[in-house]
C-alpha positions as CSV (number, residue, x, y, z in Angstrom):
1,M,-62.7,-25.4,-94.0
2,D,-63.6,-21.8,-93.2
3,I,-65.4,-22.9,-90.1
4,V,-62.4,-24.8,-88.8
5,L,-60.1,-21.8,-89.6
6,Y,-62.5,-19.5,-87.8
7,R,-62.6,-21.6,-84.7
8,F,-58.8,-22.0,-84.7
9,L,-58.3,-18.3,-84.9
10,T,-60.9,-17.5,-82.1
11,E,-60.0,-20.2,-79.6
12,V,-56.2,-20.2,-79.8
13,P,-55.9,-16.6,-78.4
14,L,-58.3,-17.6,-75.6
15,A,-56.2,-20.7,-74.7
16,A,-53.1,-18.6,-74.9
17,A,-54.6,-16.1,-72.5
18,I,-55.7,-18.8,-70.1
19,W,-52.2,-20.3,-70.1
20,S,-50.6,-16.9,-69.6
21,V,-52.8,-16.3,-66.5
22,L,-51.9,-19.7,-65.1
23,L,-48.2,-19.1,-65.7
24,V,-48.4,-15.8,-64.0
25,V,-50.2,-17.3,-61.0
26,A,-47.6,-20.2,-60.9
27,L,-44.7,-17.8,-61.0
28,S,-46.3,-15.6,-58.2
29,V,-46.7,-18.7,-56.0
30,L,-43.1,-19.9,-56.7
31,T,-41.8,-16.4,-55.9
32,V,-43.7,-16.3,-52.6
33,L,-42.4,-19.7,-51.6
34,V,-38.8,-18.9,-52.5
35,A,-38.9,-15.4,-50.7
36,R,-40.6,-16.6,-47.5
37,P,-37.6,-18.6,-46.1
38,A,-35.5,-15.6,-46.8
39,R,-37.8,-13.4,-44.7
40,D,-37.9,-16.0,-42.0
41,R,-34.2,-16.6,-41.8
42,P,-33.1,-13.4,-39.9
43,A,-35.9,-14.2,-37.4
44,D,-34.5,-17.7,-36.9
45,A,-30.9,-16.4,-36.6
46,E,-32.1,-13.7,-34.1
47,A,-33.9,-16.4,-32.1
48,M,-30.7,-18.5,-32.1
49,A,-28.6,-15.5,-31.1
50,R,-30.7,-14.6,-28.1
51,P,-29.5,-17.4,-25.8
52,V,-25.9,-16.9,-27.0
53,A,-25.6,-13.3,-25.7
54,P,-26.4,-14.0,-22.0
55,A,-24.0,-16.9,-22.0
56,A,-21.2,-14.7,-23.4
57,Q,-21.9,-12.0,-20.9
58,A,-21.8,-14.6,-18.1
59,V,-18.4,-15.9,-19.3
60,A,-17.2,-12.3,-19.5
61,D,-18.4,-11.6,-15.9
62,L,-16.7,-14.7,-14.6
63,R,-13.4,-13.8,-16.4
64,R,-13.5,-10.3,-14.9
65,Y,-14.3,-11.6,-11.4
66,A,-11.4,-14.1,-11.8
67,E,-9.0,-11.3,-12.7
68,E,-10.1,-9.2,-9.8
69,V,-9.8,-12.1,-7.3
70,A,-6.4,-12.9,-8.6
71,V,-5.2,-9.3,-8.1
72,A,-6.6,-9.3,-4.5
73,A,-4.9,-12.7,-3.9
74,A,-1.6,-11.4,-5.0
75,G,-1.9,-8.3,-2.8
76,A,-3.0,-10.4,0.2
77,A,0.0,-12.7,-0.3
78,Q,2.4,-9.8,-0.4
79,T,0.8,-8.4,2.8
80,A,1.1,-11.8,4.4
81,R,4.8,-11.9,3.6
82,R,5.4,-8.5,5.0
83,R,3.4,-9.3,8.2
84,R,5.4,-12.5,8.7
85,A,8.7,-10.6,8.2
86,A,7.6,-8.1,10.8
87,W,6.6,-10.9,13.2
88,M,10.0,-12.6,12.8
89,A,11.8,-9.4,13.5
90,A,9.6,-8.8,16.6
91,Q,10.4,-12.4,17.7
92,D,14.1,-11.8,17.3
93,A,13.7,-8.6,19.4
94,A,11.9,-10.4,22.1
95,E,14.6,-13.2,22.2
96,Q,17.3,-10.6,22.5
97,A,15.4,-8.8,25.3
98,W,15.0,-12.1,27.2
99,Q,18.7,-12.9,26.9
100,A,19.5,-9.4,28.2
101,Y,17.2,-9.9,31.1
102,D,18.6,-13.3,31.9
103,E,22.1,-11.9,32.0
104,A,20.9,-9.1,34.3
105,E,19.1,-11.5,36.5
106,T,22.3,-13.6,36.8
107,A,24.3,-10.6,37.7
108,A,21.8,-9.4,40.2
109,R,21.8,-12.8,41.9
110,R,25.5,-12.8,42.1
111,F,25.7,-9.2,43.7
112,R,22.9,-10.3,46.0
113,D,24.9,-13.2,47.2
114,A,28.0,-11.0,47.6
115,G,25.8,-8.5,49.5
116,A,25.1,-11.1,52.1
117,L,28.6,-10.7,53.4
118,P,29.4,-8.1,56.1
119,T,29.7,-4.6,54.7
120,P,33.3,-3.2,55.1
121,R,33.6,-0.7,57.8
122,T,34.6,2.8,56.7
123,P,34.6,6.1,58.6
124,R,31.3,7.9,58.3
125,T,32.5,11.3,57.4
126,P,31.3,13.9,54.9
127,A,34.2,13.0,52.6
128,E,33.3,9.4,52.7
129,Y,29.7,10.1,51.8
130,A,30.7,12.5,49.0
131,S,33.0,9.7,47.7
132,R,30.1,7.2,47.8
133,E,27.8,9.6,45.9
134,R,30.4,10.2,43.2
135,W,30.9,6.5,42.9
136,L,27.1,6.0,42.5
137,H,26.8,8.8,39.9
138,H,29.8,7.4,37.9
139,A,28.4,3.8,38.0
140,A,24.9,4.8,37.1
141,T,26.1,7.0,34.2
142,A,28.2,4.2,32.9
143,A,25.3,1.8,33.1
144,H,23.1,4.3,31.2
145,L,25.8,4.6,28.4
146,R,25.8,0.8,28.1
147,G,22.0,0.9,27.7
148,E,21.4,-0.8,31.0
149,L,19.6,2.1,32.7
150,S,17.1,4.3,31.0
151,I,17.2,8.2,31.2
152,G,14.5,8.1,33.7
153,Q,16.3,5.8,36.0
154,L,19.4,7.9,35.7
155,C,17.4,10.9,36.7
156,D,16.1,9.1,39.7
157,V,19.7,8.3,40.7
158,F,20.7,12.0,40.7
159,A,17.5,13.1,42.3
160,R,17.7,10.3,45.0
161,R,14.4,8.9,44.1
162,G,13.2,5.3,43.7
163,G,15.2,3.8,46.5
164,W,18.6,5.4,45.4
165,D,20.6,6.3,48.5
166,P,24.1,7.7,47.8
167,R,25.0,7.2,51.5
168,L,25.2,3.5,51.0
169,H,28.4,1.7,50.8
170,P,29.5,0.9,47.1
171,V,29.0,-2.9,47.8
172,Q,25.3,-2.1,48.7
173,Q,25.0,0.3,45.8
174,E,26.1,-2.4,43.4
175,V,23.3,-4.6,44.5
176,V,20.8,-1.9,44.1
177,L,22.2,-1.0,40.7
178,A,22.1,-4.6,39.5
179,R,18.5,-4.9,40.6
180,A,17.6,-1.7,38.8
181,V,19.2,-3.0,35.6
182,R,17.4,-6.3,36.0
183,D,14.1,-4.6,36.5
184,G,14.6,-2.3,33.5
185,R,15.5,-5.2,31.2
186,L,12.4,-7.2,32.5
187,A,10.2,-4.3,31.6
188,R,11.7,-4.1,28.1
189,Y,11.3,-7.7,27.6
190,R,7.7,-7.6,28.5
191,V,7.1,-4.8,26.0
192,A,9.0,-6.7,23.3
193,A,7.1,-9.9,24.1
194,E,3.7,-8.0,23.8
195,R,4.8,-6.5,20.4
196,E,5.8,-10.1,19.3
197,R,2.3,-11.4,20.2
198,A,0.6,-8.6,18.4
199,A,2.8,-9.1,15.3
200,W,2.1,-12.8,15.4
201,R,-1.7,-12.1,15.5
202,D,-1.4,-9.8,12.6
203,A,0.7,-12.3,10.6
204,D,-1.7,-15.1,11.4
205,L,-4.8,-13.0,10.2
206,A,-2.9,-11.9,7.1
207,A,-1.9,-15.5,6.2
208,E,-5.5,-16.7,6.7
209,A,-6.8,-14.0,4.4
210,A,-4.2,-14.7,1.8
211,R,-5.1,-18.5,1.9
212,A,-8.8,-17.8,1.5
213,L,-8.2,-15.4,-1.5
214,A,-5.8,-17.8,-3.1
215,A,-8.4,-20.7,-2.9
216,E,-11.1,-18.4,-4.2
217,A,-8.8,-17.2,-7.1
218,Y,-8.1,-20.9,-8.0
219,A,-11.8,-21.7,-8.0
220,A,-12.7,-18.7,-10.1
221,A,-9.9,-19.5,-12.6
222,Q,-11.3,-23.1,-12.9
223,R,-14.8,-21.8,-13.6
224,V,-13.4,-19.7,-16.5
225,R,-11.7,-22.6,-18.2
226,P,-13.1,-23.7,-21.5
227,G,-15.6,-26.5,-21.4
228,R,-16.9,-25.7,-18.0
229,S,-20.4,-24.4,-17.7
230,P,-20.7,-20.9,-16.1
231,A,-21.6,-21.1,-12.4
232,P,-23.9,-18.7,-10.8
233,R,-22.3,-15.5,-9.6
234,A,-23.6,-15.9,-6.1
235,A,-21.8,-19.2,-5.8
236,A,-18.6,-17.6,-7.2
237,G,-18.7,-14.9,-4.5
238,R,-18.5,-17.3,-1.5
239,P,-14.9,-18.2,-0.3
240,V,-13.9,-21.8,-0.6
241,P,-13.4,-23.4,2.8
242,A,-9.9,-24.8,3.3
243,T,-7.8,-26.2,6.2
244,G,-6.5,-23.3,8.4
245,W,-2.9,-23.2,9.5
246,R,-1.0,-21.2,12.2
247,L,2.5,-19.9,12.1
248,A,5.1,-21.7,14.1
249,R,6.3,-20.0,17.2
250,I,9.8,-20.4,18.7
251,G,10.0,-20.7,22.5
């Protein structure tokens, strides 16, 4: 009985110590297993976040590019409208200049036909020549006030330059005056026609630029829409080809 009690008292503490060591080891292993995923989780989250950041940056770049192109397209459209209005005004001015020239040509032809008739005979006296000169000065001044003669042409009349001869009969002077008006209006029409052509070229170029920017703005807006994969920036920078158009011309 004493031997059994002795062995119980000596072996039980040893067994308890062994079990305690095993329990501590088991708890340590369990702690390591539980704590390891917690340490690995931030690394996994960081690894998943890495590909997301470039994609978000690409979308932001596309959105910013689309906004810039939209602003540029709006400005180009406004410029195109302004150039088209200027071209239409120049076209109206050219048409008015042509109508004025056509009227002057008709009048010059009528005076030319009348000048084919015999010139009335008048006495060739100093008073007659003075009267003819006064008539020419009055007719030329009236034509200048009507806008038919320029100030340069009027100066030529008074200075007797450019074929102006105050000694001619008023019938002949009417023919010369009508031709001068016709030539002046023809020169003004040519200037107006050149301005119209220049305005048309400017309007055509502005319309082409507005069309290209509008197409690029639409394409950029489509690339930013949700559900579309971001396109490379180099491809976004190229203008989208479209069918060209030209402004209609009258006449």
